[in-house]
C-alpha positions in Angstrom: 21.8 -32.0 -32.2 18.0 -32.2 -32.4 17.7 -30.4 -29.0 19.9 -27.5 -30.2 18.0 -27.1 -33.5 14.6 -27.2 -31.7 15.9 -24.7 -29.1 17.0 -22.3 -31.8 13.6 -22.7 -33.5 11.8 -22.0 -30.3 13.9 -18.9 -29.6 13.3 -17.6 -33.2 9.6 -18.2 -32.9 9.5 -16.6 -29.4 11.4 -13.5 -30.6 9.1 -13.3 -33.6 6.0 -13.4 -31.4 7.5 -10.9 -29.1 7.9 -8.4 -31.9 4.3 -8.8 -32.9 3.1 -7.6 -29.5 1.6 -4.1 -29.2 2.7 -1.6 -26.6 1.2 1.7 -25.6 1.4 4.2 -22.8 -0.9 6.4 -20.7 -0.3 9.3 -18.4 -2.5 8.8 -15.4 -1.7 12.2 -14.0 -3.0 13.7 -17.2 -6.1 11.5 -17.1 -6.9 12.2 -13.5 -6.4 15.9 -13.9 -9.1 15.8 -16.6 -11.6 14.1 -14.3 -13.7 16.7 -12.4 -14.6 14.3 -9.6 -10.9 13.6 -9.0 -10.2 17.3 -8.7 -13.1 17.7 -6.3 -11.9 14.7 -4.2 -8.4 16.1 -4.1 -9.6 19.5 -3.1 -11.7 17.9 -0.3 -8.6 15.9 0.9 -6.6 19.1 0.9 -9.2 20.8 3.0 -9.2 18.0 5.6 -5.4 18.1 5.6 -5.3 21.9 6.2 -7.9 21.7 8.9 -6.1 18.9 10.7 -2.7 20.5 10.4 -4.1 23.7 11.9 -5.6 21.8 14.8 -2.3 20.0 15.5 -0.3 23.2 15.1 -2.6 24.9 17.7 -2.1 21.9 20.0 1.7 22.1 19.7 1.5 25.9 20.3 -0.3 25.1 23.5 2.3 22.6 24.6 5.1 25.2 23.7 3.3 27.8 25.8 3.0 25.4 28.8 6.7 24.7 28.5 7.7 28.3 28.4 5.4 29.1 31.4 7.0 26.2 33.2 10.5 27.4 32.4 9.8 30.9 33.7 8.1 29.6 36.9 10.4 26.6 37.5 12.5 28.4 40.2 9.4 29.1 42.3 8.1 25.5 42.2 8.6 22.8 44.7 10.1 19.4 43.5 6.6 17.9 43.6 5.1 20.7 41.5 8.0 20.6 39.1 7.6 16.9 38.5 3.8 17.3 38.1 4.2 20.1 35.5 6.8 18.2 33.6 4.4 15.2 33.5 1.6 17.4 32.3 3.7 18.8 29.5 5.0 15.3 28.5 1.5 13.8 28.5 0.0 16.7 26.5 2.8 16.3 23.9 2.1 12.6 23.7 -1.6 13.4 23.2 -0.8 15.7 20.4 1.4 13.1 18.7 -1.4 10.6 19.0 -3.8 13.0 17.3 -1.2 13.7 14.6 -0.9 9.9 14.1 -4.7 9.6 14.1 -5.0 12.0 11.2 -1.8 11.5 9.3 -0.5 8.1 10.3 -0.3 5.0 8.2 -3.9 4.0 8.8 -5.0 7.5 9.8 -8.0 9.6 8.7 -6.3 11.1 5.7 -5.4 7.6 4.4 -9.0 6.4 5.0 -10.4 9.5 3.3 -8.1 9.0 0.3 -9.2 5.4 0.0 -12.8 6.5 0.2 -12.6 9.4 -2.3 -9.7 8.7 -4.7 -9.4 4.9 -4.9 -12.8 4.4 -6.7 -11.7 6.9 -9.4 -8.3 5.3 -9.8 -10.0 1.9 -10.0 -12.3 3.2 -12.7 -9.3 4.5 -14.7 -7.5 1.2 -14.3 -10.6 -0.7 -15.5 -10.8 1.6 -18.6 -7.1 1.0 -19.3 -7.6 -2.7 -19.0 -10.6 -2.7 -21.3 -8.7 -0.7 -23.9 -5.8 -3.1 -23.6 -8.0 -6.1 -24.2 -10.0 -4.4 -27.0 -6.8 -3.2 -28.7 -4.9 -6.4 -28.1 -2.0 -4.6 -26.3 0.5 -6.7 -24.5 1.7 -3.9 -22.2 0.5 -0.4 -21.4 3.0 1.8 -19.5 2.2 4.6 -17.2 4.5 7.5 -17.9 3.3 9.4 -14.8 4.6 6.7 -12.4 8.2 7.4 -13.0 8.7 4.9 -15.8 11.8 6.0 -17.6 11.0 6.1 -21.3 13.5 7.9 -23.4 11.1 8.4 -26.3 7.4 7.9 -26.7 5.6 8.3 -29.9 2.4 10.3 -29.2 0.4 8.1 -31.6 0.7 5.3 -29.0 -0.5 7.5 -26.1 -3.9 6.1 -25.1 -4.6 8.7 -22.4 -7.4 10.5 -24.4 -8.9 7.1 -25.2 -9.1 6.3 -21.5 -10.8 9.6 -20.8 -13.2 8.9 -23.7 -13.9 5.4 -22.3 -14.7 7.1 -18.9 -17.1 9.5 -20.6 -15.0 12.6 -20.6 -14.2 14.7 -23.6 -10.9 16.5 -24.0 
């Protein structure tokens, strides 16, 4: 009986403490869109991406041209020449895929550039959110930009502008 009563008391106290917790939310997309250095970094990444996509597209066009030329000349080629041209085309296509992976692969140049340019800004935002959470004694701060499904959010609990202010940006 004592165990049941003490369990009920613990549950009631836990529930009471849970209700006293403060919750808030931020919109990191909004925050980042109001940081000029983030916009500049994103523009720089877009430029790299466009440049690399163009390079790869040109390389694929070259492979396609070689293949079309091969198809039109195939009837005139010996077996040895046919095999050699097919190998050339296949090897060139592999090279293009390697270049594509080098730029856009999991550990590619775009990923590295993103880590170099964007991650420090994101870390700065995270640290500002963390400081606000500690200073304001918030138990949880949700990010509405990351797909968290919130049916209703009261704007008075939106700390996005506070984060921008903490980072030194006015909005």
